[in-house]
N, C-alpha and C positions, 0 to 999 in steps of 0.2 A: 449588518444587513440584514439578518431576520427580522427586526424591527422597522427598519426602514421599509421593506417589503411590505409588512402589517400595516404602516401607515398609508401607503398607497392603497389598499384593498376597499377603503370606505370611498375612494374616488372613483372607481373604475367606470361605475354606473353612469356617470356624467360625460363620459368622455365617449367618442366614435372608435369602438375597439380596433377596427380592421384598419384606421389611419395610425393608430399605435403601434399594429402589428407589424405594418408596412415600413414606417418609420424604422423599427426596431431589426427587421430584416435587411432593410438597406443599411444600415449602419456595421452591420454584420459582413454585408456584401462588400463596403468601403475596404473594410480590413481585407477581405479575402483579394480583392484588386491589388492591392500593396504587400500581401506575403506572396502572392503566387508568381511574379515575375522571378522570384529568386529559385523558381523551380519550370522554366518555360522550357526547359530541355528536354521535357517530357512530355507526351501528350496529355496527362493526368494532370500538370499545372496549366497547360492551357486550358482545360476544361473550366479548372476551376475560375479561372481568370475571367471566362467567357461568360460562365454561368452566374458571376460575379456583377458583370458590368450592368443589370439592371441596376444598379444602385443611384448611381447619381440622378440619371432623369426620373427615378421615384422620388427624390427630395424635391426637384423641380415641379415632379406632378401634386406632390404635396400642399406645397406651397400655394397651388393655384385653388384647390380644394378650401383650403382653409383660410385666404386672405382674399377672394375674390365675392364679387356680390356682397359685399358689406359697405358699411355707412363710414366714411372716413375722408378729410381731406387731404392734400398733398404735404401739408407741413405736419400735420398728425400722423399720420402714416412714417414718414422719414425719420421724426424726432423717437417714436417708439420702436421703430425695427433697425435703424443702423447702429445706434448704441450696444445694442444686443450682440452685435455681428462683429463690430469694431474691436471692442474692448477685449473680449477674450481671445481675438486674433492678434492683436498688438500683444498681449502678454506672452502668448505662447512663441510668437514669432521670435520675442525676446528670447524667451527659454532655449528655443531651437539653435539660434546663433551661438549662445554661451555652451551648448553642448557640443555643437559642432567644431569650437574653439576647443574646448578641453577635452575631450573623447574621441574624437574623429580627427586629430592632428590637421586642422584647418585654419592653423594661427598663421601659416605662410600668407595668406590672404589678405592679411593685413601688414604687409611690408611695406606699403604706403596707405596715405589717407586714403588716394583715389581706388586703389584695389581693395581696402578694408569697407569704402562704401559701397561700391560696386556688387561684394560678395552678399552684403546686408541686404541691399536691394534686391537682388537674384533670390535669396531667401524667401524675403517678404511677398515678392512677385510669383514665386511657385515656379521657377523655370525649371526645367527638365535638368536633372544632375544634381540640384540644388534641395528641393524640397518636392516631393510628388503631388502634394496635395493641396496645398493653399491656394492653387488658380481656380480653384470651386469657391473659395471665399468672394473672389474679383469678381468669378461670374454670377452669383448671387447678389451680391451688391449693384452689380449695372442690371441685372433683370428686376431689382427693386424700382430701380429709378421708374421703370414703365408702369410698375403696377398700378398707383392712382389712376394712369390713363386709361390701360386694360380694364381696370374695374370699372369705370364708366362706362365703358363699350359693353362689357359682361351683362350691366346691371340693366342697359338698354336695347339687347339684343334676344334674338331668339335662337332657340336650337338650331333650326336649319341655318340662320347666319353663321352660327360659330361653328356648325360641319361645313358650310361653305369654307371657311378659314381653314379648319384642321385638313381639309383637301387638299387644297393648293398648297399648304404646309408639307402634306405628305410628299405630294408631287416633287416640291423643292427637294425634297431629303433624297428622290431618286436620283435627281440631276445631281446632287453633291455624291452620292453614293458613287456612280458611273462617271464623274466628272464631263456630264454633258455640256456645253457650254452655254453662259447665260446671254449672249450678245442679243440674239433675237427674241427671247422670250426671257425677259428679266425678271425673275421671281425671288430675286435675293431680300427682297425686303418681307418676304414671308418665313425666310432661313432663319434658324437661330434656336435658343435655348426657350425664347417667350411661347413656342409652340408646344413644348411640353407640360408648361403652366396650367395653358388653355385646356391642354389634352386632359389632365387631372381632375379638371375643374367639369369638362363635360363628361368623362366616364362616371365620376361620384354622383351626380345630378339626374344624367338622362338614364329611362330605364325602357328596354324592350327585349324582346328574347333572345336577340343577337348577343348584346351586351350582358345579357344574365347567363348566359351558357358557360357553364364554368367547365365543362368538356373540352368545349370548342379553344377554349383560352389558354387551357393547359396543354393542351397539343400543341398550339402555336406557340406556346414559350417553349416546349420543348423540341419544336424544328427549327425554330429560329435560333437555340443555342446551339442544337448540334451543325446547324449550318456554319456557324462562324467556326466552330472547333474545325469541322472539317476543311474550312478555306482556310484557315491558318496553318493546320498541318500539312496542307498540300501547298502552301506559301501562295495562296490566289487570291490576289486583291487584299491583302493584309492591312494596306494602307489607307483603305476605305472605310473602314471598322471605327467611325468614330460617333460622338454621341447624337451627332446629326445623321448620321447613316439611316438608310430603311430599315435594315435588321434591327438597328438600335429600338426604332419607333415601337416596332413588330413586340419585339423581346421585352419591353418597359410597359407598353399598353396590357398585352397577354399579361404579365405578372401582376399588374396592378388588379386586373379583373378576376385574375385566379383567385387571390386572396379574398378580394371584396364578395365574390360568390361563394367562395369557401364558406364564411360567416354567415351568409344569406339562405345559403341551400338546406333544405330539410333533411336531406339524406346525410349530412355530416352534422348534424345538430348536438349528438353527445359529445363529440369529437372536439367542435369549435366550444362549446360550453365547457368542457375540461380546459382548453386552453385560456379561456377568458376569466375562468374563475381562480382562486386560491392563489399560489406562489407563481405559476405558471403567467398567469394575467398580470400579475403585479409587477414580475420582474419584466415584463413586455412595456408596461406602462414607464417604468422605471429606465429600461433602456431608452425607451421614446425620449422621456424628458432629458435624459443628458445625451442626446445624439449628436450634439453639435459641439460640446466639449469633448466628447470620444472622437470625434472627427479630427477635432485638432490636436488632440495629445497622443492618438494612438500609433502613431508614426514614431514617436520618440520611444517606444517601449518595441517596436519593430527593430529600430537601429541598434538598441542595447542590446536585444537578443541576437543580431548580427554580430555585434563584437564579441560576444560570450560566445557564440555557438557557430562552428563551422557548418555549412549548410550543403556542403559539396558533398555529392554522394548519397546525400539523404533522400529515403523515400518519401514523395509529393504526396502519396495518398493518407501517409501517416503524420506528415510532419505539416502540411498546410492545415490540416483541420484543428490539428493540436495549436498550432500559433494563431490561428485564428480565436481561439478559445481563450488561449492565455492572454493574449491579447486585450481581448473586451473584456476579462475580467479585471486584469491590473488597471485597465483604462478606467472604468467603472468606480472600482473600488477607491484609485487615487483622487477621482473626481469625488466622490461622497465624503473624502475624507477634509476635502479642502473646501469643500460646502458648508461644511458646521464650523469654517474659521472666518469670523469677521472680515470683510474687505474682501479676501481671497474669494468667499462666494460669488461676489460679482464677477469673477473670470472663469467660471465654471460652464458656462455655456448653458446652463439648465433653462430650458423654454416650456 
């Protein structure tokens, strides 16, 4: 691990560090999302869950930052992006099917060809109750279909036009949050994950006093997270807190700007420099580069821990951070080993 970290140290200068930082924090957040449900009988478990839910929107926002306003054709984009997503996805999907049969007593699903195919299909589709994370792969594949078109629009749009789209998209999230009808004002064409992609691009490229105010966005992130926790604890509107909800937009945008401004703010120069250089900086880049592979494989370790450890009556404040750290280290270490093996290095999801 130490040698691998050193290898990345010389490359950090060519990267936009806060984007690596966001991706590294997002993959930690994803693990938190999948560990926390085992402890939702406590307020601590719910708090960890909602603190972590910035993760998926941040991944979408990063795609917008890195892939919009670029020069590429539709065929060029799809040929480059889809294999990098699909090949690791198919490999780890097969691994999860085998794991379920051997270690989770799921072999009864193969009592007939029909039930066996249905079981495998549900696993790969990320249907709730089978695999809790594969749904995102289908989400990003569908979003990628629109990228060449959105990219053309971004290249020929002013910030005011982008703000117009984002304003309507945010209003749409309010409609979705409170189940307002769309029958008379149909805003569904603005709804969906593509809004996070455009939001990420806009927040990364535009600069003004409001966007650059780290204290404002830190406060908004704290407030939006607390509101979600309190509403969950009081069983108020829990079904509305989806990826498209108003609070999700506020939480993701504020987290993105909080990290971005932290790296730009002169008040935190020494701290940000410490985190960017040396081991911490190299580890951040390492997590960022392996984030997709970690996303695909981490649930395998969580399920293994669940088989070995009874989480009942375990302290959430101790076990959630512990499981996040251990799952992260196991996943990263496992992928680093695979990446050194010819052929298998194609399925580690290194970007």
